[in-house]
N, C-alpha and C positions, 0 to 999 in steps of 0.2 A: 504494500500500500504506500509506503513512504517513497519508493522510487517513482511511482506514478505521480505523486505530488511534486517531486522534483522535475519530472517531465512537464507537468502543467505549469510550473513556475518558469521553466525555460521558454515554453510557448507563449506565456503571458509577457515575458520580457521582450519578445519580438515586437510587441506593440510600441515599445519605446523607440525602437529603430524606425518603425513605420511612421511614427509621429515626426521624427526628424526628417524623413524623406518628404512627408507632407508639407512641412514648413518650408523646405527647400523649393518644392514645386510652387507653393503659393508665392513666395517672394521672387522666384525666377520668372513666373508669369507676370507679376506686378512690374518688374523691371522691364520686361519685354513690352508690355503695354505702355509703360511710361516713356520708353524710347520712341514708340510709334506715335503717341499722342501726348506730348508733354503738358499740354494745357489741362488734360483730364487727370493727371497724376495726383494732384493734391486732393481731389475728391475721392479717389480710389484708395488712398493710403489707409484710411480708417477701415475700409473693408478688408484690406490685407492684414492689418493688425488684429482685427476680430477673428478672421479665419485662422491666423497663426495661434491666437490664444486658445481657440477651440481645439485645434490639433494638439497643442501642448497639454491641454487639460486631459485629453484622452490618453496621451502618452504617460502622464503622471498617474492617472488611474490604472493603466496597465502595469506600471512599475509597482504601484501599491499592491495590486493583486499578486504580482510575482513575489514580492517580499513576504506577504502574508502566507502564501503557499510554501515558500521556502522555510519560514520560521516554524510552521506547523509540522513540517516533516521531521 
């Protein structure tokens, strides 16, 4: 049973890496859009920050689940 909890913790830890990839995609697309239309960049920056915060929140939640599963094993 304990080894399956460690496997679950490892799988949950993948979510932290996925959050980092998501934040990179968000800001990469923001920079791409800002270079194409600089006048709209200021109005879209808030949307990029909100999207990054949501992605990081999910990453922190996945990390918390991984730590809880690891400590329970």
